[in-house]
C-alpha positions as CSV (number, residue, x, y, z in Angstrom):
1,X,0.0,0.0,0.0
2,X,1.3,3.4,-0.9
3,X,0.2,6.8,0.4
4,X,0.1,10.3,-1.1
5,X,-1.8,13.5,-0.2
6,X,-4.2,15.5,-2.2
7,X,-5.5,18.7,-0.5
8,X,-7.7,17.6,2.3
9,X,-8.1,14.0,1.2
10,X,-5.6,11.2,1.5
11,X,-5.4,9.1,-1.7
12,X,-4.4,5.5,-1.0
13,X,-3.3,3.0,-3.5
14,X,-4.2,-0.4,-2.2
15,X,-2.3,-3.1,-4.1
16,X,-4.1,-6.4,-4.3
17,X,-7.7,-5.1,-3.9
18,X,-8.5,-5.8,-7.5
19,X,-7.5,-9.4,-7.2
20,X,-9.8,-9.8,-4.2
21,X,-12.7,-8.3,-6.2
22,X,-11.9,-10.7,-9.0
23,X,-12.1,-13.8,-6.7
24,X,-15.3,-12.4,-5.2
25,X,-17.0,-11.8,-8.5
26,X,-16.0,-15.2,-9.8
27,X,-17.7,-16.7,-6.7
28,X,-20.8,-14.5,-7.4
29,X,-21.0,-15.9,-11.0
30,X,-20.4,-19.5,-9.8
31,X,-23.1,-19.1,-7.2
32,X,-25.7,-17.8,-9.7
33,X,-24.8,-20.6,-12.1
34,X,-25.5,-23.2,-9.4
35,X,-28.7,-21.5,-8.4
36,X,-29.8,-21.4,-12.1
37,X,-29.2,-25.1,-12.5
38,X,-31.2,-25.9,-9.3
39,X,-34.1,-23.7,-10.2
40,X,-34.3,-25.0,-13.7
41,X,-34.4,-28.6,-12.3
42,X,-31.2,-29.6,-14.1
43,X,-29.8,-30.4,-10.7
44,X,-32.0,-32.5,-8.3
45,X,-31.4,-32.9,-4.6
46,X,-27.6,-32.9,-4.8
47,X,-26.2,-32.5,-1.3
48,X,-22.7,-31.7,-2.5
49,X,-24.0,-28.9,-4.7
50,X,-26.2,-27.6,-1.8
51,X,-23.1,-27.5,0.4
52,X,-21.1,-25.6,-2.2
53,X,-24.0,-23.2,-2.6
54,X,-24.3,-22.5,1.1
55,X,-20.5,-22.1,1.5
56,X,-20.4,-19.6,-1.4
57,X,-23.4,-17.6,-0.1
58,X,-22.0,-17.6,3.4
59,X,-19.5,-14.8,2.5
60,X,-19.5,-13.9,-1.2
61,X,-21.8,-10.9,-0.8
62,X,-20.6,-9.9,2.6
63,X,-17.0,-9.7,1.1
64,X,-18.3,-7.2,-1.5
65,X,-19.9,-5.0,1.1
66,X,-16.7,-5.3,3.2
67,X,-14.5,-4.2,0.2
68,X,-17.0,-1.4,-0.6
69,X,-16.6,-0.1,3.0
70,X,-12.8,-0.4,2.8
71,X,-12.7,1.6,-0.4
72,X,-15.1,4.1,1.0
73,X,-12.5,4.9,3.6
74,X,-9.3,4.7,1.7
75,X,-10.7,6.8,-1.2
76,X,-11.8,9.5,1.3
77,X,-15.4,9.4,-0.1
78,X,-16.9,9.7,3.4
79,X,-15.1,13.0,3.8
80,X,-15.7,14.6,0.4
81,X,-18.4,17.0,-0.6
82,X,-21.9,15.6,-1.3
83,X,-21.6,16.8,-4.9
84,X,-18.6,14.5,-5.5
85,X,-20.2,11.5,-3.8
86,X,-23.6,11.8,-5.6
87,X,-21.9,12.4,-8.9
88,X,-19.7,9.3,-8.5
89,X,-22.7,7.2,-7.3
90,X,-24.7,8.2,-10.4
91,X,-22.1,6.7,-12.7
92,X,-21.2,3.6,-10.6
93,X,-24.5,2.7,-9.0
94,X,-27.6,4.6,-10.1
95,X,-27.2,4.5,-13.9
96,X,-26.0,0.9,-14.1
97,X,-28.9,-0.1,-11.8
98,X,-31.5,1.6,-13.9
99,X,-30.1,0.6,-17.3
100,X,-29.5,-3.0,-16.6
101,X,-32.6,-3.5,-14.5
102,X,-34.8,-2.3,-17.4
103,X,-32.9,-4.4,-19.9
104,X,-33.4,-7.5,-17.7
105,X,-37.1,-6.8,-17.4
106,X,-37.5,-6.5,-21.2
107,X,-35.4,-9.7,-21.8
108,X,-37.4,-11.7,-19.3
109,X,-40.7,-10.5,-20.8
110,X,-39.6,-11.5,-24.3
111,X,-38.2,-14.9,-23.1
112,X,-40.9,-15.6,-20.5
113,X,-41.1,-19.3,-21.6
114,X,-37.4,-19.9,-21.2
115,X,-36.3,-18.2,-18.0
116,X,-36.7,-19.4,-14.5
117,X,-38.4,-16.2,-13.2
118,X,-40.4,-14.4,-16.0
119,X,-41.3,-10.8,-15.4
120,X,-44.1,-8.4,-16.3
121,X,-43.6,-5.1,-17.9
122,X,-44.8,-3.4,-14.7
123,X,-41.5,-4.5,-13.1
124,X,-39.8,-1.7,-15.1
125,X,-41.6,0.8,-12.8
126,X,-41.3,-1.3,-9.7
127,X,-37.5,-1.2,-9.8
128,X,-37.7,2.4,-8.5
129,X,-38.5,1.1,-5.0
130,X,-38.0,-2.7,-5.2
131,X,-34.8,-4.0,-6.9
132,X,-34.9,-7.1,-9.1
133,X,-32.5,-10.1,-9.4
134,X,-28.8,-9.3,-8.5
135,X,-29.4,-5.6,-8.8
136,X,-30.4,-5.4,-5.1
137,X,-26.7,-5.1,-4.3
138,X,-26.4,-1.8,-6.3
139,X,-29.5,-0.4,-4.7
140,X,-28.5,-1.4,-1.2
141,X,-25.0,-0.2,-1.6
142,X,-26.3,3.2,-2.7
143,X,-28.4,3.6,0.4
144,X,-25.7,2.3,2.7
145,X,-23.1,4.8,1.3
146,X,-25.4,7.7,1.7
147,X,-26.5,6.7,5.2
148,X,-22.9,6.0,6.3
149,X,-21.6,9.3,5.0
150,X,-24.3,11.2,6.8
151,X,-23.8,9.4,10.1
152,X,-20.0,9.6,10.0
153,X,-20.0,13.3,9.2
154,X,-22.5,14.2,11.9
155,X,-22.0,11.6,14.6
156,X,-18.8,9.7,13.9
157,X,-17.8,6.2,12.9
158,X,-18.3,4.7,16.4
159,X,-22.0,5.6,16.2
160,X,-22.2,4.1,12.7
161,X,-20.8,0.8,14.0
162,X,-23.3,0.8,16.9
163,X,-26.2,1.5,14.6
164,X,-25.0,-1.2,12.2
165,X,-25.0,-3.7,15.1
166,X,-28.4,-2.7,16.2
167,X,-29.8,-3.0,12.7
168,X,-28.1,-6.4,12.2
169,X,-29.7,-7.9,15.3
170,X,-33.0,-6.2,14.5
171,X,-33.0,-7.8,11.1
172,X,-33.1,-11.3,12.7
173,X,-35.4,-10.3,15.6
174,X,-38.3,-8.9,13.6
175,X,-39.9,-10.2,10.4
176,X,-39.0,-7.4,8.0
177,X,-40.4,-7.9,4.5
178,X,-39.4,-4.5,3.0
179,X,-36.8,-5.7,0.6
180,X,-34.4,-2.7,0.5
181,X,-34.6,-2.1,4.2
182,X,-34.1,-5.8,4.9
183,X,-30.9,-5.8,2.8
184,X,-29.6,-2.6,4.5
185,X,-30.1,-4.0,8.0
186,X,-28.5,-7.3,7.0
187,X,-25.4,-6.0,5.2
188,X,-24.6,-2.6,6.7
189,X,-22.4,-4.2,9.3
190,X,-20.0,-5.7,6.7
191,X,-19.7,-2.3,5.1
192,X,-18.8,-0.7,8.4
193,X,-16.3,-3.5,9.3
194,X,-14.6,-2.8,6.0
195,X,-14.6,0.9,6.7
196,X,-13.0,0.4,10.1
197,X,-10.4,-2.0,8.7
198,X,-9.5,0.8,6.2
199,X,-8.6,3.1,9.1
200,X,-6.5,0.3,10.6
201,X,-4.6,-0.2,7.4
202,X,-3.7,3.5,7.3
203,X,-2.1,3.2,10.7
204,X,-0.3,-0.1,10.1
205,X,1.6,-1.4,7.2
206,X,-0.5,-3.8,5.1
207,X,2.5,-6.2,4.9
208,X,1.9,-7.4,8.4
209,X,-1.0,-9.4,7.0
210,X,1.6,-11.9,5.6
211,X,2.3,-13.0,9.1
212,X,-1.3,-14.2,9.5
213,X,-1.6,-16.2,6.2
214,X,-1.6,-19.7,7.8
215,X,-3.8,-18.5,10.6
216,X,-6.3,-17.2,8.1
217,X,-6.3,-20.4,6.0
218,X,-6.9,-22.4,9.2
219,X,-9.8,-20.0,10.3
220,X,-11.3,-20.1,6.8
221,X,-11.3,-23.9,6.5
222,X,-12.4,-24.3,10.1
223,X,-15.5,-22.1,10.0
224,X,-16.5,-23.4,6.5
225,X,-16.2,-26.9,8.1
226,X,-18.4,-25.8,11.0
227,X,-21.0,-24.5,8.6
228,X,-21.2,-27.9,6.8
229,X,-21.1,-30.2,9.9
230,X,-23.5,-28.4,12.2
231,X,-25.1,-27.4,9.6
232,X,-25.5,-23.6,9.5
233,X,-27.6,-21.9,6.9
234,X,-26.0,-18.8,5.4
235,X,-29.2,-16.7,5.8
236,X,-29.5,-17.3,9.6
237,X,-28.1,-15.1,12.3
238,X,-25.5,-17.8,13.0
239,X,-24.5,-17.9,9.3
240,X,-24.3,-14.1,9.0
241,X,-22.1,-13.9,12.1
242,X,-20.0,-16.8,10.9
243,X,-19.4,-15.0,7.6
244,X,-17.4,-12.3,9.4
245,X,-14.3,-14.4,10.3
246,X,-14.7,-16.2,7.0
247,X,-14.6,-13.0,4.9
248,X,-11.8,-11.6,7.0
249,X,-9.7,-14.7,6.6
250,X,-10.6,-14.8,2.8
251,X,-9.4,-11.2,2.6
252,X,-6.1,-11.9,4.2
253,X,-5.5,-15.0,2.1
254,X,-6.3,-13.1,-1.1
255,X,-4.0,-10.2,-0.2
256,X,-1.1,-12.3,0.8
257,X,-1.3,-14.8,-2.0
258,X,-1.4,-12.1,-4.7
259,X,1.9,-11.9,-6.6
260,X,2.4,-9.0,-8.9
261,X,3.8,-9.1,-12.4
262,X,2.8,-12.6,-13.6
263,X,0.3,-13.3,-16.3
264,X,-2.3,-14.7,-13.9
265,X,-2.2,-11.7,-11.6
266,X,-2.7,-9.3,-14.6
267,X,-5.8,-11.3,-15.7
268,X,-7.2,-11.1,-12.1
269,X,-6.4,-7.4,-11.9
270,X,-8.3,-6.8,-15.1
271,X,-11.3,-8.8,-13.9
272,X,-11.2,-7.0,-10.5
273,X,-11.1,-3.5,-12.1
274,X,-14.1,-4.4,-14.2
275,X,-16.4,-6.2,-11.8
276,X,-19.3,-3.8,-12.5
277,X,-19.7,-5.0,-16.1
278,X,-19.6,-8.7,-14.9
279,X,-22.0,-8.1,-12.1
280,X,-24.6,-6.3,-14.4
281,X,-24.4,-8.7,-17.3
282,X,-23.5,-12.2,-16.0
283,X,-26.9,-13.4,-15.1
284,X,-28.2,-12.8,-18.6
285,X,-25.1,-14.6,-20.1
286,X,-25.2,-17.6,-17.7
287,X,-28.9,-18.1,-18.3
288,X,-28.3,-18.0,-22.1
289,X,-25.5,-20.6,-21.8
290,X,-27.7,-22.8,-19.5
291,X,-30.6,-22.7,-22.0
292,X,-28.3,-23.4,-25.0
293,X,-26.6,-26.4,-23.3
294,X,-29.9,-27.8,-22.1
295,X,-31.5,-27.6,-25.5
296,X,-28.4,-29.2,-27.0
297,X,-29.0,-32.1,-24.7
298,X,-26.0,-31.5,-22.5
299,X,-27.0,-32.4,-18.9
300,X,-23.6,-32.9,-17.3
301,X,-23.5,-30.7,-14.2
302,X,-19.7,-30.1,-14.4
303,X,-19.9,-28.9,-18.0
304,X,-22.8,-26.5,-17.1
305,X,-20.9,-25.1,-14.1
306,X,-17.5,-24.7,-15.8
307,X,-19.0,-23.3,-19.0
308,X,-21.5,-21.0,-17.3
309,X,-18.9,-19.6,-14.9
310,X,-16.2,-19.0,-17.5
311,X,-18.7,-17.5,-19.9
312,X,-20.3,-15.4,-17.2
313,X,-17.0,-13.8,-16.5
314,X,-15.4,-13.5,-19.9
315,X,-18.3,-12.6,-22.1
316,X,-19.2,-9.4,-20.1
317,X,-15.6,-8.4,-20.3
318,X,-15.6,-8.9,-24.0
319,X,-18.8,-6.7,-24.2
320,X,-17.0,-4.1,-22.1
321,X,-13.9,-4.1,-24.4
322,X,-16.0,-3.8,-27.5
323,X,-18.1,-1.0,-25.9
324,X,-14.9,0.9,-25.0
325,X,-13.6,0.6,-28.5
326,X,-16.9,2.0,-29.8
327,X,-17.0,4.6,-26.9
328,X,-20.4,3.7,-25.4
329,X,-19.4,1.7,-22.4
330,X,-20.4,4.5,-20.0
331,X,-23.7,4.9,-21.9
332,X,-24.7,1.4,-21.1
333,X,-23.6,1.7,-17.4
334,X,-20.6,-0.7,-17.3
335,X,-17.8,1.9,-17.1
336,X,-17.0,5.4,-15.8
337,X,-17.0,8.1,-18.5
338,X,-13.5,9.4,-19.3
339,X,-14.5,12.9,-18.3
340,X,-17.5,12.5,-15.9
341,X,-19.6,15.7,-15.7
342,X,-20.9,16.9,-12.4
343,X,-24.5,17.7,-12.1
344,X,-23.6,21.2,-10.8
345,X,-21.6,21.9,-14.0
346,X,-24.4,20.6,-16.2
347,X,-26.9,22.8,-14.4
348,X,-24.7,25.9,-14.5
349,X,-24.1,25.4,-18.2
350,X,-27.9,25.0,-18.8
351,X,-28.5,28.3,-16.9
352,X,-25.9,30.2,-18.9
353,X,-27.3,28.9,-22.1
354,X,-30.8,29.8,-21.1
355,X,-29.7,33.3,-20.1
356,X,-27.9,33.8,-23.4
357,X,-31.0,32.8,-25.2
358,X,-33.0,35.5,-23.4
359,X,-30.3,38.1,-24.2
360,X,-30.4,37.3,-27.9
361,X,-34.2,37.7,-27.9
């Protein structure tokens, strides 16, 4: 990790974070491939597959909220002006959410007879308050970032941690069926833990994590073993608490095992830098691969899992590369624009143009 200052904000380059994001997004794709196979009845009552599914879901989304909280701290987003935060959120969360949610609705309406969960056109309006499919993460992260920034600025990070703990236990104490609120109460704590870890990494050299590699491997395997033997469902309070040591050990393992310069690390860095495109598009791609293989008479679970996972990662990246070449990747919500315009500048430009029009008249 290297440090450099920029006015009031400390910019921190965190080497290895992209590789962690790459491992996490591959697990997300793998998890959705397995879920798709189970829901389409290609896989029937397979205990081994069920255990893999539970192990993946135990920590693969918590690690994304953890990383988001970590980056929220080391990028200084919590301490920047609201204009900067909202402008960045529009390009990285709001627009991707709206664009790909609407695309998903239309695709599932057109292919209603082939998909596991067909939609109605009314869902295109419903996404404003009730996220669909995997896009719940973008919606929830947006709310969590805004909420966290507000609480940190006015009350401090300790109060944010206290609130996240209260909301976490409230999630499992009451039957909360409001989807977005339910997601926020369940996952805010992982974001806050990531945020607090970011502050720790500033005070301590990240290289000290190498001293805990074998401890982390032991903890990761031990708690995954517990989740299988007891057994513990990932969506229970025990499972959500168990995911904390699992995700922390996974984080340490990923950081310490990342070696720079080789071909594999470059691939993982590229995947990690472009997780947004994979996250937004992979469900459509994996569903298409599953339908194609199924109609071709291929029922082998291993072939479905490997093909679906590889295709779910690589095809969105191919779409991203093509979109960048044609300069419309930001337009379809899978990339930041090269020169992002702030809403304030757009508004001021509009006012100046309007004033000039009146002067001419």
